[in-house]
N, CA, C and O atoms as CSV, one atom per row, in Angstrom:
chain,resi,resn,atom,element,x,y,z
A,1,MET,N,N,97.764,83.431,143.640
A,1,MET,CA,C,98.129,84.107,142.411
A,1,MET,C,C,98.083,85.616,142.636
A,1,MET,O,O,97.133,86.130,143.227
A,2,GLU,N,N,99.076,86.303,142.182
A,2,GLU,CA,C,99.176,87.748,142.353
A,2,GLU,C,C,98.432,88.470,141.232
A,2,GLU,O,O,98.481,88.050,140.076
A,3,ASN,N,N,97.738,89.567,141.582
A,3,ASN,CA,C,97.047,90.367,140.577
A,3,ASN,C,C,98.053,91.176,139.774
A,3,ASN,O,O,99.087,91.596,140.295
A,4,LEU,N,N,97.746,91.386,138.521
A,4,LEU,CA,C,98.585,92.194,137.649
A,4,LEU,C,C,97.827,93.464,137.316
A,4,LEU,O,O,96.749,93.403,136.723
A,5,ASN,N,N,98.373,94.617,137.688
A,5,ASN,CA,C,97.757,95.894,137.350
A,5,ASN,C,C,98.225,96.297,135.960
A,5,ASN,O,O,99.420,96.272,135.664
A,6,VAL,N,N,97.287,96.663,135.124
A,6,VAL,CA,C,97.592,97.038,133.749
A,6,VAL,C,C,97.165,98.475,133.539
A,6,VAL,O,O,96.073,98.866,133.950
A,7,GLU,N,N,98.009,99.262,132.906
A,7,GLU,CA,C,97.678,100.646,132.590
A,7,GLU,C,C,98.025,100.891,131.143
A,7,GLU,O,O,99.080,100.465,130.672
A,8,THR,N,N,97.153,101.571,130.435
A,8,THR,CA,C,97.418,101.894,129.045
A,8,THR,C,C,97.069,103.354,128.798
A,8,THR,O,O,96.123,103.876,129.389
A,9,LYS,N,N,97.807,104.001,127.947
A,9,LYS,CA,C,97.524,105.384,127.575
A,9,LYS,C,C,97.177,105.415,126.098
A,9,LYS,O,O,97.751,104.672,125.301
A,10,THR,N,N,96.247,106.266,125.737
A,10,THR,CA,C,95.783,106.299,124.356
A,10,THR,C,C,96.353,107.503,123.623
A,10,THR,O,O,96.069,108.642,123.991
A,11,PRO,N,N,97.148,107.267,122.598
A,11,PRO,CA,C,97.715,108.378,121.817
A,11,PRO,C,C,96.686,108.929,120.830
A,11,PRO,O,O,96.751,108.639,119.636
A,12,THR,N,N,95.749,109.715,121.323
A,12,THR,CA,C,94.595,110.152,120.542
A,12,THR,C,C,94.958,110.850,119.237
A,12,THR,O,O,94.301,110.628,118.220
A,13,ALA,N,N,95.970,111.671,119.248
A,13,ALA,CA,C,96.305,112.442,118.046
A,13,ALA,C,C,96.819,111.553,116.924
A,13,ALA,O,O,96.763,111.934,115.755
A,14,GLU,N,N,97.314,110.387,117.266
A,14,GLU,CA,C,97.945,109.534,116.271
A,14,GLU,C,C,97.034,108.427,115.750
A,14,GLU,O,O,97.379,107.781,114.760
A,15,TRP,N,N,95.894,108.187,116.373
A,15,TRP,CA,C,95.068,107.044,116.008
A,15,TRP,C,C,94.137,107.353,114.842
A,15,TRP,O,O,93.586,108.449,114.743
A,16,SER,N,N,93.973,106.369,113.964
A,16,SER,CA,C,93.025,106.464,112.858
A,16,SER,C,C,91.649,106.013,113.354
A,16,SER,O,O,91.518,105.514,114.472
A,17,GLU,N,N,90.637,106.190,112.524
A,17,GLU,CA,C,89.285,105.734,112.883
A,17,GLU,C,C,89.277,104.219,113.106
A,17,GLU,O,O,88.561,103.721,113.975
A,18,LYS,N,N,90.060,103.503,112.334
A,18,LYS,CA,C,90.151,102.048,112.481
A,18,LYS,C,C,90.754,101.697,113.849
A,18,LYS,O,O,90.290,100.771,114.515
A,19,ASP,N,N,91.789,102.441,114.262
A,19,ASP,CA,C,92.396,102.224,115.577
A,19,ASP,C,C,91.373,102.459,116.687
A,19,ASP,O,O,91.277,101.670,117.627
A,20,TRP,N,N,90.606,103.553,116.574
A,20,TRP,CA,C,89.590,103.870,117.589
A,20,TRP,C,C,88.519,102.793,117.632
A,20,TRP,O,O,88.044,102.432,118.709
A,21,SER,N,N,88.136,102.279,116.478
A,21,SER,CA,C,87.126,101.218,116.424
A,21,SER,C,C,87.632,99.956,117.129
A,21,SER,O,O,86.896,99.337,117.897
A,22,LYS,N,N,88.871,99.579,116.872
A,22,LYS,CA,C,89.465,98.415,117.539
A,22,LYS,C,C,89.548,98.634,119.047
A,22,LYS,O,O,89.230,97.741,119.833
A,23,PHE,N,N,89.978,99.826,119.438
A,23,PHE,CA,C,90.086,100.153,120.866
A,23,PHE,C,C,88.717,100.091,121.539
A,23,PHE,O,O,88.592,99.556,122.641
A,24,SER,N,N,87.704,100.628,120.890
A,24,SER,CA,C,86.350,100.623,121.433
A,24,SER,C,C,85.855,99.193,121.643
A,24,SER,O,O,85.294,98.881,122.693
A,25,LYS,N,N,86.058,98.330,120.662
A,25,LYS,CA,C,85.629,96.926,120.788
A,25,LYS,C,C,86.407,96.225,121.898
A,25,LYS,O,O,85.830,95.467,122.678
A,26,TRP,N,N,87.707,96.474,121.971
A,26,TRP,CA,C,88.525,95.866,123.016
A,26,TRP,C,C,88.066,96.337,124.395
A,26,TRP,O,O,87.923,95.532,125.315
A,27,LEU,N,N,87.836,97.642,124.535
A,27,LEU,CA,C,87.421,98.201,125.818
A,27,LEU,C,C,86.066,97.637,126.248
A,27,LEU,O,O,85.879,97.319,127.422
A,28,LEU,N,N,85.132,97.510,125.326
A,28,LEU,CA,C,83.828,96.925,125.658
A,28,LEU,C,C,83.985,95.492,126.145
A,28,LEU,O,O,83.330,95.090,127.107
A,29,ASP,N,N,84.846,94.718,125.491
A,29,ASP,CA,C,85.090,93.342,125.937
A,29,ASP,C,C,85.691,93.312,127.342
A,29,ASP,O,O,85.301,92.489,128.170
A,30,MET,N,N,86.638,94.207,127.606
A,30,MET,CA,C,87.268,94.261,128.926
A,30,MET,C,C,86.252,94.669,129.998
A,30,MET,O,O,86.257,94.119,131.100
A,31,LEU,N,N,85.390,95.622,129.678
A,31,LEU,CA,C,84.379,96.080,130.626
A,31,LEU,C,C,83.388,94.977,130.986
A,31,LEU,O,O,82.838,94.975,132.087
A,32,LYS,N,N,83.159,94.048,130.073
A,32,LYS,CA,C,82.211,92.959,130.334
A,32,LYS,C,C,82.743,91.953,131.350
A,32,LYS,O,O,81.975,91.171,131.911
A,33,SER,N,N,84.056,91.968,131.589
A,33,SER,CA,C,84.611,91.000,132.526
A,33,SER,C,C,85.443,91.616,133.649
A,33,SER,O,O,85.854,90.903,134.565
A,34,HIS,N,N,85.699,92.920,133.601
A,34,HIS,CA,C,86.544,93.577,134.595
A,34,HIS,C,C,85.914,94.888,135.070
A,34,HIS,O,O,85.011,95.439,134.441
A,35,THR,N,N,86.424,95.358,136.197
A,35,THR,CA,C,86.163,96.727,136.629
A,35,THR,C,C,87.362,97.536,136.174
A,35,THR,O,O,88.507,97.175,136.448
A,36,ILE,N,N,87.096,98.624,135.481
A,36,ILE,CA,C,88.153,99.421,134.868
A,36,ILE,C,C,88.062,100.854,135.373
A,36,ILE,O,O,86.970,101.402,135.520
A,37,THR,N,N,89.213,101.454,135.638
A,37,THR,CA,C,89.268,102.865,135.981
A,37,THR,C,C,89.604,103.635,134.712
A,37,THR,O,O,90.676,103.463,134.132
A,38,VAL,N,N,88.680,104.480,134.292
A,38,VAL,CA,C,88.829,105.242,133.048
A,38,VAL,C,C,89.030,106.717,133.401
A,38,VAL,O,O,88.268,107.291,134.180
A,39,THR,N,N,90.057,107.312,132.822
A,39,THR,CA,C,90.265,108.753,132.932
A,39,THR,C,C,89.917,109.348,131.579
A,39,THR,O,O,90.443,108.926,130.549
A,40,PHE,N,N,89.024,110.334,131.588
A,40,PHE,CA,C,88.601,110.941,130.331
A,40,PHE,C,C,88.310,112.417,130.538
A,40,PHE,O,O,88.189,112.889,131.669
A,41,THR,N,N,88.201,113.136,129.434
A,41,THR,CA,C,87.872,114.556,129.476
A,41,THR,C,C,86.377,114.709,129.228
A,41,THR,O,O,85.856,114.257,128.208
A,42,LYS,N,N,85.692,115.352,130.175
A,42,LYS,CA,C,84.259,115.596,130.017
A,42,LYS,C,C,84.026,116.681,128.968
A,42,LYS,O,O,84.950,117.395,128.578
A,43,LYS,N,N,82.785,116.790,128.522
A,43,LYS,CA,C,82.454,117.791,127.489
A,43,LYS,C,C,82.752,119.211,127.934
A,43,LYS,O,O,83.020,120.075,127.099
A,44,ASP,N,N,82.711,119.472,129.255
A,44,ASP,CA,C,83.006,120.823,129.751
A,44,ASP,C,C,84.510,121.078,129.880
A,44,ASP,O,O,84.923,122.159,130.299
A,45,GLY,N,N,85.335,120.074,129.516
A,45,GLY,CA,C,86.778,120.238,129.531
A,45,GLY,C,C,87.463,119.755,130.800
A,45,GLY,O,O,88.691,119.710,130.864
A,46,THR,N,N,86.679,119.394,131.811
A,46,THR,CA,C,87.285,118.894,133.044
A,46,THR,C,C,87.624,117.412,132.902
A,46,THR,O,O,87.043,116.691,132.090
A,47,GLU,N,N,88.581,116.988,133.718
A,47,GLU,CA,C,88.989,115.591,133.695
A,47,GLU,C,C,88.179,114.813,134.725
A,47,GLU,O,O,87.896,115.310,135.814
A,48,ARG,N,N,87.813,113.597,134.369
A,48,ARG,CA,C,87.012,112.743,135.266
A,48,ARG,C,C,87.672,111.382,135.339
A,48,ARG,O,O,88.121,110.847,134.326
A,49,VAL,N,N,87.732,110.823,136.534
A,49,VAL,CA,C,88.216,109.464,136.747
A,49,VAL,C,C,87.027,108.658,137.255
A,49,VAL,O,O,86.397,109.029,138.245
A,50,MET,N,N,86.722,107.554,136.576
A,50,MET,CA,C,85.541,106.775,136.918
A,50,MET,C,C,85.881,105.290,136.953
A,50,MET,O,O,86.492,104.754,136.028
A,51,GLU,N,N,85.474,104.637,138.037
A,51,GLU,CA,C,85.602,103.190,138.144
A,51,GLU,C,C,84.299,102.601,137.613
A,51,GLU,O,O,83.226,102.856,138.161
A,52,CYS,N,N,84.397,101.814,136.545
A,52,CYS,CA,C,83.179,101.368,135.871
A,52,CYS,C,C,83.304,99.938,135.356
A,52,CYS,O,O,84.393,99.366,135.320
A,53,THR,N,N,82.164,99.374,134.958
A,53,THR,CA,C,82.125,98.010,134.455
A,53,THR,C,C,80.867,97.773,133.635
A,53,THR,O,O,79.933,98.575,133.650
A,54,LEU,N,N,80.865,96.653,132.919
A,54,LEU,CA,C,79.667,96.110,132.286
A,54,LEU,C,C,79.518,94.642,132.690
A,54,LEU,O,O,78.732,93.901,132.099
A,55,ASN,N,N,80.279,94.238,133.698
A,55,ASN,CA,C,80.279,92.856,134.171
A,55,ASN,C,C,78.903,92.534,134.763
A,55,ASN,O,O,78.485,93.176,135.726
A,56,PRO,N,N,78.192,91.544,134.197
A,56,PRO,CA,C,76.839,91.235,134.666
A,56,PRO,C,C,76.774,90.731,136.108
A,56,PRO,O,O,75.701,90.750,136.711
A,57,THR,N,N,77.895,90.280,136.673
A,57,THR,CA,C,77.875,89.852,138.078
A,57,THR,C,C,77.959,91.042,139.029
A,57,THR,O,O,77.721,90.894,140.227
A,58,ILE,N,N,78.298,92.228,138.500
A,58,ILE,CA,C,78.411,93.440,139.319
A,58,ILE,C,C,77.254,94.401,139.057
A,58,ILE,O,O,76.720,95.007,139.986
A,59,VAL,N,N,76.872,94.535,137.800
A,59,VAL,CA,C,75.799,95.462,137.419
A,59,VAL,C,C,74.469,94.925,137.940
A,59,VAL,O,O,74.138,93.764,137.697
A,60,PRO,N,N,73.703,95.751,138.654
A,60,PRO,CA,C,72.404,95.283,139.160
A,60,PRO,C,C,71.469,94.910,138.005
A,60,PRO,O,O,71.452,95.551,136.954
A,61,GLN,N,N,70.708,93.866,138.239
A,61,GLN,CA,C,69.728,93.442,137.243
A,61,GLN,C,C,68.609,94.472,137.188
A,61,GLN,O,O,68.067,94.862,138.222
A,62,LYS,N,N,68.266,94.910,135.989
A,62,LYS,CA,C,67.189,95.896,135.897
A,62,LYS,C,C,65.857,95.175,135.734
A,62,LYS,O,O,65.750,94.151,135.059
A,63,VAL,N,N,64.883,95.731,136.355
A,63,VAL,CA,C,63.542,95.177,136.286
A,63,VAL,C,C,62.772,95.951,135.233
A,63,VAL,O,O,62.696,97.179,135.292
A,64,ILE,N,N,62.201,95.244,134.272
A,64,ILE,CA,C,61.435,95.892,133.212
A,64,ILE,C,C,59.958,95.744,133.563
A,64,ILE,O,O,59.394,94.650,133.520
A,65,LEU,N,N,59.346,96.879,133.911
A,65,LEU,CA,C,57.937,96.861,134.304
A,65,LEU,C,C,57.013,97.072,133.111
A,65,LEU,O,O,55.915,96.518,133.063
A,66,THR,N,N,57.450,97.855,132.172
A,66,THR,CA,C,56.653,98.100,130.980
A,66,THR,C,C,57.550,97.966,129.769
A,66,THR,O,O,58.776,98.021,129.869
A,67,GLU,N,N,56.922,97.792,128.635
A,67,GLU,CA,C,57.691,97.668,127.401
A,67,GLU,C,C,58.350,99.015,127.090
A,67,GLU,O,O,57.685,100.050,127.059
A,68,THR,N,N,59.640,98.987,126.865
A,68,THR,CA,C,60.367,100.212,126.557
A,68,THR,C,C,60.999,100.098,125.189
A,68,THR,O,O,61.243,99.002,124.684
A,69,LYS,N,N,61.262,101.258,124.595
A,69,LYS,CA,C,61.900,101.278,123.286
A,69,LYS,C,C,63.375,100.934,123.424
A,69,LYS,O,O,64.023,101.329,124.393
A,70,GLU,N,N,63.897,100.210,122.466
A,70,GLU,CA,C,65.325,99.900,122.433
A,70,GLU,C,C,66.076,101.176,122.100
A,70,GLU,O,O,65.720,101.886,121.160
A,71,ARG,N,N,67.119,101.470,122.874
A,71,ARG,CA,C,67.929,102.664,122.618
A,71,ARG,C,C,68.826,102.436,121.418
A,71,ARG,O,O,69.334,101.337,121.195
A,72,LYS,N,N,69.008,103.492,120.657
A,72,LYS,CA,C,69.922,103.443,119.530
A,72,LYS,C,C,71.353,103.421,120.073
A,72,LYS,O,O,71.702,104.233,120.930
A,73,LYS,N,N,72.182,102.495,119.578
A,73,LYS,CA,C,73.560,102.394,120.038
A,73,LYS,C,C,74.386,103.506,119.417
A,73,LYS,O,O,74.300,103.779,118.220
A,74,SER,N,N,75.187,104.136,120.257
A,74,SER,CA,C,76.038,105.233,119.816
A,74,SER,C,C,77.369,104.685,119.313
A,74,SER,O,O,77.906,103.724,119.863
A,75,GLU,N,N,77.883,105.298,118.280
A,75,GLU,CA,C,79.196,104.937,117.758
A,75,GLU,C,C,80.299,105.666,118.515
A,75,GLU,O,O,81.464,105.277,118.436
A,76,THR,N,N,79.942,106.725,119.250
A,76,THR,CA,C,80.952,107.562,119.894
A,76,THR,C,C,80.965,107.443,121.416
A,76,THR,O,O,82.000,107.694,122.033
A,77,ASN,N,N,79.850,107.069,122.037
A,77,ASN,CA,C,79.755,106.988,123.498
A,77,ASN,C,C,79.721,105.538,123.961
A,77,ASN,O,O,79.206,104.661,123.268
A,78,ILE,N,N,80.279,105.302,125.145
A,78,ILE,CA,C,80.217,103.980,125.753
A,78,ILE,C,C,79.453,104.103,127.070
A,78,ILE,O,O,79.905,104.783,127.991
A,79,PRO,N,N,78.281,103.437,127.159
A,79,PRO,CA,C,77.543,103.446,128.427
A,79,PRO,C,C,78.167,102.427,129.381
A,79,PRO,O,O,78.497,101.313,128.973
A,80,VAL,N,N,78.328,102.806,130.642
A,80,VAL,CA,C,78.950,101.939,131.649
A,80,VAL,C,C,78.216,102.108,132.969
A,80,VAL,O,O,77.489,103.080,133.174
A,81,TYR,N,N,78.418,101.147,133.857
A,81,TYR,CA,C,77.887,101.254,135.207
A,81,TYR,C,C,78.991,101.817,136.089
A,81,TYR,O,O,80.051,101.207,136.230
A,82,ASP,N,N,78.740,102.987,136.688
A,82,ASP,CA,C,79.698,103.658,137.567
A,82,ASP,C,C,79.607,103.011,138.944
A,82,ASP,O,O,78.577,103.102,139.612
A,83,ILE,N,N,80.690,102.357,139.367
A,83,ILE,CA,C,80.713,101.621,140.626
A,83,ILE,C,C,80.469,102.537,141.829
A,83,ILE,O,O,79.694,102.191,142.721
A,84,GLN,N,N,81.119,103.692,141.860
A,84,GLN,CA,C,81.008,104.581,143.017
A,84,GLN,C,C,79.664,105.315,143.063
A,84,GLN,O,O,79.083,105.467,144.138
A,85,ALA,N,N,79.166,105.769,141.912
A,85,ALA,CA,C,77.887,106.486,141.872
A,85,ALA,C,C,76.700,105.526,141.897
A,85,ALA,O,O,75.561,105.938,142.118
A,86,LYS,N,N,76.980,104.240,141.667
A,86,LYS,CA,C,75.934,103.215,141.618
A,86,LYS,C,C,74.843,103.580,140.607
A,86,LYS,O,O,73.649,103.516,140.898
A,87,GLY,N,N,75.295,103.963,139.416
A,87,GLY,CA,C,74.351,104.318,138.364
A,87,GLY,C,C,75.009,104.296,137.000
A,87,GLY,O,O,76.225,104.144,136.881
A,88,TRP,N,N,74.197,104.449,135.983
A,88,TRP,CA,C,74.684,104.416,134.603
A,88,TRP,C,C,75.227,105.771,134.198
A,88,TRP,O,O,74.615,106.806,134.464
A,89,ARG,N,N,76.369,105.755,133.558
A,89,ARG,CA,C,77.017,106.942,133.010
A,89,ARG,C,C,77.560,106.567,131.638
A,89,ARG,O,O,77.506,105.404,131.239
A,90,SER,N,N,78.080,107.547,130.925
A,90,SER,CA,C,78.726,107.251,129.647
A,90,SER,C,C,79.871,108.230,129.427
A,90,SER,O,O,79.949,109.277,130.070
A,91,PHE,N,N,80.747,107.869,128.512
A,91,PHE,CA,C,81.838,108.753,128.130
A,91,PHE,C,C,82.081,108.608,126.638
A,91,PHE,O,O,81.763,107.584,126.034
A,92,VAL,N,N,82.643,109.640,126.067
A,92,VAL,CA,C,82.984,109.635,124.644
A,92,VAL,C,C,84.290,108.877,124.490
A,92,VAL,O,O,85.275,109.198,125.154
A,93,ILE,N,N,84.308,107.885,123.630
A,93,ILE,CA,C,85.477,107.025,123.486
A,93,ILE,C,C,86.737,107.825,123.139
A,93,ILE,O,O,87.820,107.506,123.630
A,94,LYS,N,N,86.613,108.842,122.313
A,94,LYS,CA,C,87.787,109.615,121.904
A,94,LYS,C,C,88.266,110.587,122.979
A,94,LYS,O,O,89.282,111.258,122.801
A,95,SER,N,N,87.543,110.666,124.089
A,95,SER,CA,C,87.987,111.541,125.185
A,95,SER,C,C,88.797,110.772,126.231
A,95,SER,O,O,89.273,111.365,127.199
A,96,VAL,N,N,88.956,109.465,126.045
A,96,VAL,CA,C,89.685,108.633,126.998
A,96,VAL,C,C,91.166,108.999,126.957
A,96,VAL,O,O,91.783,109.063,125.894
A,97,LYS,N,N,91.714,109.236,128.148
A,97,LYS,CA,C,93.138,109.560,128.275
A,97,LYS,C,C,93.924,108.384,128.831
A,97,LYS,O,O,95.097,108.204,128.501
A,98,ASN,N,N,93.280,107.584,129.674
A,98,ASN,CA,C,93.997,106.533,130.361
A,98,ASN,C,C,93.006,105.498,130.879
A,98,ASN,O,O,91.893,105.848,131.273
A,99,ILE,N,N,93.400,104.227,130.880
A,99,ILE,CA,C,92.596,103.180,131.521
A,99,ILE,C,C,93.504,102.326,132.386
A,99,ILE,O,O,94.674,102.112,132.068
A,100,ARG,N,N,92.933,101.834,133.503
A,100,ARG,CA,C,93.642,100.935,134.397
A,100,ARG,C,C,92.700,99.821,134.817
A,100,ARG,O,O,91.511,100.049,135.040
A,101,PHE,N,N,93.237,98.618,134.924
A,101,PHE,CA,C,92.452,97.494,135.421
A,101,PHE,C,C,93.396,96.437,135.976
A,101,PHE,O,O,94.597,96.460,135.709
A,102,THR,N,N,92.844,95.517,136.746
A,102,THR,CA,C,93.615,94.444,137.343
A,102,THR,C,C,93.168,93.124,136.745
A,102,THR,O,O,91.973,92.843,136.649
A,103,ILE,N,N,94.136,92.319,136.344
A,103,ILE,CA,C,93.804,90.983,135.832
A,103,ILE,C,C,94.455,89.933,136.701
A,103,ILE,O,O,94.303,88.739,136.445
């Protein structure tokens, strides 16, 4: 079976809050099962391309040694595992310019 590369661009200026909410939920679902290349604008204005995932078969299992506080979930940021940096990073959902993944 041949892989299908998918690329999508986000028309940020045209999307409503409801559109962004749907996109965020869709992207989180995709991250849980795929490795995705996300292009986004960092807070300093530079562009960043990151290969990331939330797929539990790729993300290293974390060891909890002591009881830790549950982090408050952000409505604007998406935490992801950066494949190349081998660590956790995040990006602002509304700063996404482009996503690519293979299905």
